[in-house]
C-alpha positions in Angstrom: -90.1 56.7 68.0 -88.8 59.0 70.7 -86.8 57.5 73.5 -86.4 59.0 77.0 -82.7 59.2 77.9 -80.2 60.2 80.5 -77.1 61.6 78.9 -73.8 60.0 79.8 -71.3 62.6 80.7 -68.3 60.5 79.6 -70.0 59.9 76.1 -70.4 56.2 77.0 -73.6 54.2 76.9 -74.5 54.3 80.6 -77.6 53.4 82.5 -79.5 55.9 84.6 -79.3 56.0 88.4 -80.1 52.8 90.2 -82.2 54.6 92.7 -85.8 54.6 91.7 -87.7 57.9 91.4 -90.8 58.6 93.5 -93.6 56.2 92.8 -95.7 59.0 91.3 -93.2 59.5 88.5 -92.1 57.0 85.8 -88.4 56.0 85.9 -86.0 57.5 83.5 -85.1 55.0 80.8 -81.8 53.8 79.3 -79.5 56.5 78.4 -78.1 57.5 75.2 -75.8 60.0 75.8 -74.6 58.5 74.6 -73.9 58.8 71.3 -72.6 62.0 72.4 -69.5 61.5 70.4 -71.6 61.5 67.3 -74.0 64.2 68.5 -73.1 67.3 66.7 -70.2 65.3 65.6 -68.6 66.7 62.7 -65.8 64.5 61.6 -63.6 66.3 64.1 -62.9 64.5 67.4 -63.2 66.1 70.8 -60.2 67.6 72.6 -60.3 64.5 74.8 -60.0 62.2 71.8 -57.4 64.5 70.0 -57.2 64.3 66.2 -55.0 62.8 63.6 -52.5 65.3 62.0 -53.5 66.4 58.6 -56.5 67.9 56.8 -60.0 66.7 57.2 -63.5 67.8 56.1 -65.8 69.9 58.2 -69.3 71.5 57.9 -69.8 75.0 56.3 -72.6 77.5 56.8 -74.6 76.0 53.9 -74.9 72.8 56.0 -72.7 70.8 53.8 -69.5 68.8 54.5 -67.6 71.1 52.1 -65.0 72.8 54.2 -61.5 71.7 55.5 -59.8 72.1 58.8 -56.3 71.2 59.8 -55.2 69.1 62.8 -51.7 70.4 63.7 -48.7 68.8 65.3 -50.2 69.6 68.8 -53.3 67.6 67.8 -55.4 70.7 67.9 -58.0 71.5 65.3 -58.1 74.8 63.5 -61.2 76.7 62.3 -63.3 75.3 59.5 -62.3 77.0 56.2 -65.2 77.2 53.7 -64.6 78.2 50.1 -67.3 80.2 48.2 -67.8 80.0 44.5 -69.8 82.0 42.0 -71.7 79.1 40.6 -75.4 79.4 39.7 -76.2 77.3 42.7 -74.7 79.8 45.1 -75.4 83.1 43.4 -75.3 84.9 40.1 -72.5 87.0 38.7 -73.5 89.7 36.3 -72.9 93.3 35.1 -74.7 95.7 37.4 -77.7 97.5 35.9 -77.7 100.1 38.6 -75.6 100.9 41.6 -76.5 103.0 44.6 -76.1 106.8 44.5 -72.9 106.9 46.5 -71.2 104.6 44.0 -72.7 106.0 40.8 -70.2 107.6 38.4 -67.2 105.4 39.6 -66.0 103.5 36.6 -64.5 100.8 38.8 -67.9 100.1 40.3 -69.3 99.0 36.9 -67.4 95.7 37.0 -69.5 93.0 38.6 -72.6 92.5 40.6 -73.2 89.4 42.7 -76.8 88.4 43.6 -76.1 86.4 46.7 -78.2 83.4 47.9 -80.0 83.8 51.2 -78.7 81.3 53.7 -81.4 79.3 55.4 -81.5 78.6 59.1 -82.7 75.6 61.2 -83.6 76.5 64.7 -84.5 74.0 67.5 -86.0 75.5 70.6 -85.2 73.4 73.8 -87.6 74.5 76.5 -87.5 73.8 80.2 -90.9 72.4 81.4 -89.6 71.1 84.8 -91.8 71.3 87.8 -90.7 74.8 88.9 -92.2 76.3 85.7 -95.6 75.9 87.4 -94.6 78.8 89.8 -95.6 82.4 89.2 -92.8 84.7 88.0 -91.5 87.4 90.3 -92.7 89.7 91.7 -95.9 87.7 92.2 -93.9 84.7 93.6 -90.3 84.9 94.7 -87.7 82.4 93.5 -87.1 81.4 97.1 -90.8 80.6 97.6 -90.8 78.5 94.4 -87.7 76.6 95.4 -89.2 75.8 98.7 -92.5 74.6 97.3 -92.7 74.6 93.4 -96.4 75.4 93.1 -98.2 78.4 91.7 -98.7 80.8 94.6 -101.4 82.9 92.9 -103.7 80.8 90.5 -105.1 84.0 89.1 -101.7 85.1 87.7 -99.8 83.4 84.9 -97.1 80.8 85.7 -93.6 80.8 84.3 -94.8 78.2 81.8 -97.7 80.4 80.7 -95.5 83.4 80.1 -92.9 81.3 78.2 -95.4 79.6 75.9 -97.1 82.9 75.2 -93.8 84.5 74.2 -92.9 81.5 72.1 -96.3 81.6 70.3 -95.5 85.2 69.3 -91.9 84.3 68.3 -93.0 81.4 66.1 -95.6 83.6 64.4 -93.0 86.2 63.6 -91.0 83.6 61.7 -93.9 82.8 59.4 -92.7 82.8 55.8 -89.0 83.5 56.7 -85.9 81.5 55.7 -85.9 79.8 59.1 -87.2 76.3 59.8 -88.2 75.7 63.4 -88.6 72.7 65.7 -89.4 72.2 69.4 -88.0 70.0 72.2 -88.9 70.0 75.9 -87.5 68.6 79.1 -88.2 66.7 81.2 -90.5 64.5 79.2 -91.4 61.9 81.8 -91.9 63.9 85.0 -88.4 62.8 86.2 -85.3 63.2 84.1 -86.4 62.1 80.7 -85.0 63.5 77.4 -86.4 62.6 74.0 -84.0 61.7 71.2 -86.1 63.6 68.7 -88.1 66.8 69.0 -91.7 66.7 69.9 -92.2 68.9 66.8 -89.6 68.3 64.0 -87.7 71.1 62.4 -89.7 72.4 59.4 -90.6 75.6 57.5 -92.9 77.9 59.5 -96.3 77.7 57.8 -99.8 77.5 59.3 -99.6 73.8 59.9 -96.2 74.1 61.7 -97.4 77.0 63.8 -100.4 74.8 64.9 -98.2 71.9 65.8 -95.8 74.0 67.8 -98.6 75.8 69.7 -100.5 72.6 70.4 -97.5 70.8 71.7 -96.7 73.5 74.2 -100.3 74.0 75.4 -100.8 70.3 75.9 -97.7 70.0 78.0 -97.8 70.3 81.8 -94.6 71.2 83.8 -93.2 68.4 85.9 -89.9 66.7 86.8 -86.3 67.6 86.9 -84.0 69.8 84.8 -81.8 67.6 82.4 -80.2 70.6 80.6 -77.1 68.6 79.5 -79.0 65.7 78.1 -81.5 67.9 76.3 -78.9 70.1 74.6 -76.7 67.2 73.5 -79.8 65.5 72.1 -80.7 68.7 70.2 -77.1 68.9 68.8 -77.4 65.3 67.6 -80.7 65.8 65.9 -79.7 69.0 64.1 -76.5 67.3 62.9 -78.1 64.1 61.8 -81.3 65.4 60.1 -80.7 66.1 56.4 -83.4 68.8 56.4 -81.6 70.9 59.1 -79.7 72.9 56.5 -77.9 76.2 56.5 -77.1 77.9 59.8 -78.2 75.8 62.7 -79.2 77.1 66.1 -80.2 75.6 69.5 -82.2 78.0 71.7 -82.2 76.9 75.3 -84.7 78.4 77.7 -84.4 77.3 81.3 -85.5 78.5 84.8 -83.1 76.3 86.7 -79.8 74.4 87.1 -78.8 70.9 85.9 -80.4 68.4 88.3 -80.1 65.1 86.4 -76.6 64.5 85.1 -76.0 60.9 84.0 -77.6 59.2 86.9 -80.8 61.2 87.5 -79.7 62.1 91.1 -79.9 65.8 92.0 -77.7 65.3 95.1 -74.8 63.7 93.2 -72.7 66.8 92.9 -69.8 65.1 91.3 -71.9 63.6 88.6 -73.7 66.9 87.9 -70.3 68.6 87.5 -69.0 65.9 85.2 -72.1 66.2 83.0 -71.8 70.0 82.7 -68.1 69.6 82.0 -68.7 67.1 79.2 -71.1 69.5 77.6 -68.9 72.6 77.8 -65.5 71.0 77.0 -66.5 68.6 74.3 -70.0 68.7 73.0 -70.3 72.4 72.4 -67.1 72.4 70.4 -68.4 69.5 68.3 -71.6 71.5 67.7 -69.6 74.5 66.5 -67.6 72.4 64.1 -70.9 71.2 62.7 -72.1 74.9 62.3 -74.5 74.7 65.3 -74.6 77.7 67.6 -76.3 77.8 71.0 -78.4 80.7 72.3 -79.2 80.6 76.1 -82.0 82.3 78.0 -81.9 82.1 81.8 -85.3 83.0 83.3 -86.1 83.6 87.0 -85.0 80.6 88.9 -81.7 80.2 87.0 -79.7 82.5 89.2 -77.6 79.6 90.6 -76.6 78.6 87.1 -75.3 82.0 85.8 -71.7 80.9 85.4 -72.7 77.7 83.6 -75.2 79.3 81.3 -72.9 82.1 80.5 -70.1 79.7 79.6 -72.5 77.7 77.4 -73.5 80.8 75.4 -69.9 81.9 75.1 -68.6 78.5 73.9 -71.8 78.1 71.8 -70.8 81.2 69.7 -73.5 83.6 70.8 -71.9 85.7 73.5 -73.8 89.0 73.8 -70.6 91.0 73.7 -66.8 90.2 73.5 -66.2 91.4 77.1 -69.0 89.4 78.8 -68.2 87.6 82.0 -67.3 83.9 81.5 -64.7 81.3 82.3 -65.9 79.7 85.5 -69.0 77.5 85.1 -69.5 77.3 88.9 -69.4 81.1 89.4 -72.3 83.1 90.6 -71.6 85.7 87.9 -71.8 85.5 84.1 -73.6 87.5 81.4 -72.7 86.1 78.0 -76.2 84.6 77.9 -79.6 86.4 78.1 -80.0 86.6 81.9 -83.6 87.6 82.7 -83.5 86.8 86.4 -83.5 90.4 87.5 -86.1 91.8 85.1 -89.2 93.3 86.7 -91.4 92.6 83.7 -90.3 89.1 82.8 -93.0 88.6 80.2 -92.2 91.7 78.2 -88.5 91.2 78.3 -88.7 87.5 77.3 -90.7 88.5 74.2 -88.1 91.1 73.4 -85.3 88.7 73.9 -86.8 86.0 71.8 -87.3 88.6 69.1 -83.6 89.5 69.1 -82.7 85.8 68.9 -85.2 85.1 66.0 -83.8 88.2 64.1 -80.4 86.6 64.1 -81.8 83.3 62.8 -84.4 84.2 60.2 -82.8 85.1 56.9 -80.5 88.2 56.9 -77.3 86.3 56.1 -76.0 86.1 52.6 -73.1 84.3 50.9 -70.6 86.4 49.1 -68.4 85.3 46.1 -64.9 84.1 46.2 -62.6 87.0 45.7 -64.9 89.5 47.3 -62.6 89.6 50.3 -62.9 92.5 52.7 -63.5 95.2 50.1 -67.0 95.1 48.7 -70.3 97.0 48.9 -73.8 95.9 49.7 -76.9 97.5 48.3 -80.6 96.7 48.7 -83.5 97.6 46.4 -87.2 97.1 47.0 -90.2 96.9 44.7 -88.1 97.8 41.7 -86.9 101.0 43.2 -83.5 102.6 43.2 -80.9 100.6 45.2 -79.7 101.9 48.6 -76.1 101.5 49.8 -75.6 99.9 53.2 -72.8 101.1 55.5 -70.5 98.7 57.2 -71.7 98.7 60.9 -69.8 96.5 63.3 -71.9 97.2 66.3 -74.0 94.4 67.9 -76.5 93.5 65.1 -79.4 94.2 67.4 -78.5 97.9 67.4 -76.6 98.2 64.1 -78.0 99.6 60.8 -76.2 98.3 57.8 -74.2 95.2 57.1 -71.3 93.3 58.7 -69.2 90.3 58.0 -70.3 87.1 59.7 -68.0 85.3 62.1 -66.4 81.9 61.9 -66.4 79.4 64.7 -63.0 80.8 66.0 -64.5 84.3 66.2 -62.6 85.7 63.2 -64.4 87.4 60.4 -65.8 85.3 57.6 -65.4 87.3 54.4 -67.6 84.7 52.5 -70.8 85.8 54.4 -72.4 89.2 55.1 -75.2 89.8 57.6 -77.8 92.7 57.2 -78.7 94.4 60.5 -81.5 96.9 61.4 -84.0 98.4 59.0 -82.3 96.8 55.9 -82.8 93.3 57.5 -86.4 94.1 58.4 -87.2 95.3 54.9 -85.7 92.2 53.3 -87.6 89.9 55.6 -90.9 91.8 55.0 -90.6 92.3 51.2 -90.3 89.2 48.9 -89.4 91.5 46.0 -86.3 92.9 47.8 -83.0 92.4 46.0 -79.7 92.3 47.7 -76.6 93.0 45.5 -72.9 92.7 46.4 -70.9 95.2 44.3 -67.4 94.2 43.5 -64.5 96.2 42.1 -64.6 99.5 44.0 -63.5 100.6 47.4 -65.9 100.0 50.4 -67.9 103.0 51.5 -67.0 104.3 54.9 
């Protein structure tokens, strides 16, 4: 059973606002936010709760509570440290049959090959279906016009909702047969400030049945109500953390055309409450999510201009900043570009499809575990259809434009030498070819 909820900013079980919503909309029901302390809650407490000095377990990229992190004398938690092994469950060590041309002839490269397991991904899309999504996208209808009267100005042109659902249909289809499992949540769910505690479509492998369920859920929905971003995102964290099937790398993908308008009380004019809700999400819940290996992608569509600072900070703290020098730090600022800001795009539909493509590429199966002892000196090769292996260069550019491999990053931003990510053509080939083989070559210097 799904339950509509308002999320309590202070992580306490609070009721929603005492003021009733308009008669044409159902009231928001009792809040859960609840259980925000358990939401994404790895065993690590929030900064507000501090932690107990010593070592405690934490979640690793395989979705298991197998890592350790230290609470120091300042009651501050360090990064989750995850060990890798060469057991059959995680990968296979063997003598290499062939190495790529650049390594051929080097005696030291004939030591060991590691066939790494592909890390799965669980992706929960959290989609804004508030009333403003009925408007046309610019330039057909300006943001100002929509804010003044949130109705579609030109019925012959697609609405923001039409454009978003069409882009998502294409994105979900592109994940068919990949290592990614996908689910879908929407907000609001009751035409006011409702948030459901479970997704409208649960996280599952993308097959024809799942594609049908995702598409049907979107096309049956009609935009209405407010914009409970905080409650929706915390609820998504909770679900990914609690569901046993949400294995591997976990992602929340938020798509919104507005600003938080519900908070804990469901009152858009209670500025203090809205600020408290946003602060709770940024300063506590996002950190808990990172500790549970949940990252947060954020897409701001036309209408979200006023939330740039908040959305940018959410992406930065959620571990998906678009570049290290992106603007962040002030959630109330008018500037911020750590998230995917599509508010100034002339062709919103085309750019949204491209953006979702970039996000899905990061989540659909190009990350591989490496063996203990591989460290920062290893080589990666790929072969397809039984052909000769090809060496991949180390390429540390943004993965959307790189061509090769790079080390994954830990929650604290440092390199994780236990995981490598394929970028560019190599990634596309591996995703498209079920016969592709990825090998990690140990024992010789890394190619430059």
